[in-house]
C-alpha positions, 0 to 999 in steps of 0.5 A: 433531524437528530441524525443531521445534527449528529453528523453536523456535530461530528463533522465539526469535531473532525475538522480540527482532528484532520488538521492535526493528522495533516500536520503530523504527516507534514512533520513526518515528511520533514523529519525524513530529510534530517541527517541525524538518525536518532533525531529523525527516528524520534520525530517520525515516531512522534509524528506517526503516533500523533497521526494515529491518535488523530485518526482514532478520534476521527473514527470514534464512536462507531464503525460500520459492520458487514457480513460478507458471504462467499463460497468458502464461508463468511467474514465480518468486516468492520471499517470504512466502505471504500476502494481498499475494502473492495480490493480486500474482499476481491482478494478474499472471495475472488469477486464472488460474494454478497454483503449484509449490513449489520449496523454500526458498532462502538469501537469499545464494544468490538472485543465483545462483538468479535467473540459473539460474531466468531460463534457464527462466522469464520473470520473477523477483520477490523480496520482501525487506527494503529492507535487502538487501545482495546485488545481483542484476544482470539485463538488466531490473531495477526495484524496487517499493515494495510498499506506500505511504500515500496522503495528500490535501493539504487546502490547497484549499477543498472546491469547489476539490478537485472542480474540473477535468475530471479530477474530473467524475465525483467531482464528480457523486458528491459532488453526489448525496451532498449531495442525499441525507439524510446526516448525520454524528456523532463518537463516543467511546462504547465501545459504539459501538466494539464496534458498529463493530468487529463490525457494520461493520469486520470484516464489510467486510474479510471481504466485500471481501477474502474469503480475502485478508482480514486483520482487525485484532484488537479490541485494535488498534482500542481502542489507536487509539480511546484518542486518536481517535474514531469518525466515523459516517455515517448515511443516512435516520437509520441508521448505515451507515458509519464510520471510526476516526480520529485527529489527530496531536499537532501537529494537522496530519494527520488519519488515517482508520485503519479503516473499515467499512460496515454488515454489510459490505454492498457494495451500500452502496458503489453508493449513493456511501457510500464517497465520502461517507465520504471527503468528510465525513472531509475536511470534518471534517479541515479543520474541525479545522485539519489540512493533510493527510489520511492515507487509509492504505495501498495496494499500490504499483501504480496499476491497483489499485482501492484505490490508484486510488480514493484517487488520485482525491481527489488523494492522493499516495504517501508511505512506509508506516512499517510496511512494510520490504519491497520487490519486486525484478523481474528478467528477461533477456528479456521478450516483448511480452505481459509488457511490456504487462502490467507497464506496464498494472499500473503498478508504483511505484518510489521513489528518494530520496523520489521516487515514479515509475511504471515503464514497461518499454521503449517505451510507447505515448505519449512519455516526456514525455507519460507523465511529465506524466500521472504528475505530474497523478496525484500522482507525481513522474515516470516510470522507463523500464526498458530493457536499457541500464538505468533512466532517471528522467524528471520533468515 
């Protein structure tokens, strides 16, 4: 009875906070349309801070904690149990792990509990609001941006975007696309939207993400469609892929918000149709005068398949206005296996608008070489995390 009353009260408390967070996200989007840089940055800063504080209050007073154990050891994870958590644990443990629920922990007790946990486990990962007022001091410490938008600058001609040895494989894909019988068409038909949602978008999400799939409701796509359009891709006369797109009011940014393949058939991806959809969307964006294409969110680590695929197009990470969370990685002692695993995953951190790849202790290559490589891949540099603190290195 008391538990039901608590959750009823918590739900009532959270409802206005969610409204505040939603309005903050709306303000962030509106600010992005402003031409005046100082005013744009100021309003976006206010909007994001407001959203972060709202999310912090929604998380209060406690979060779930679990011990995750695999071949390399154990990790304490604190935060929501959702699709992101599954993706993170899969990256850390390669799907071979077991979970033990440890209970709910008050947010203000996390610093003390972290030190307690680290006497029994290798690593503590805490998922909290970006507005988290308590410091958690440990020997090794870095923060991860959780999610980012990836944006492709369209300042180069299409052939220049594919130039260079690093784009050789992508160039081969595009050449095959250009030889195929592929056509494109825009659509503003409600019937086409229903077809896209039920035959493309939803099946693709379920096929590609299985139990981790989060399928947006039809109403969400309808809202985008009111000011946007569908961009269909046909192969040999049959619609096989599409993306729901829209252009910012000032015309500078082209966004592909949702995409899907006919009946979620993953074999279509083997025919370069994923590459084709991005390529023709970029051509359409340039045709409409956009200077940037937003290819939407990815988890913020470079080894992730989605992040890596988008980065091949020259995408750079940018803040996701709908993300108000961060991951706090804390450890006192890290064995070589954990250092290698964290470095291979390639978590991103962001400080003062600069996105950097995190390396724990010494890496195989020199810091200057790693920094130059990071810049070539759209980042601003690297962050070296050691027992003595954090060092940011830019090329």
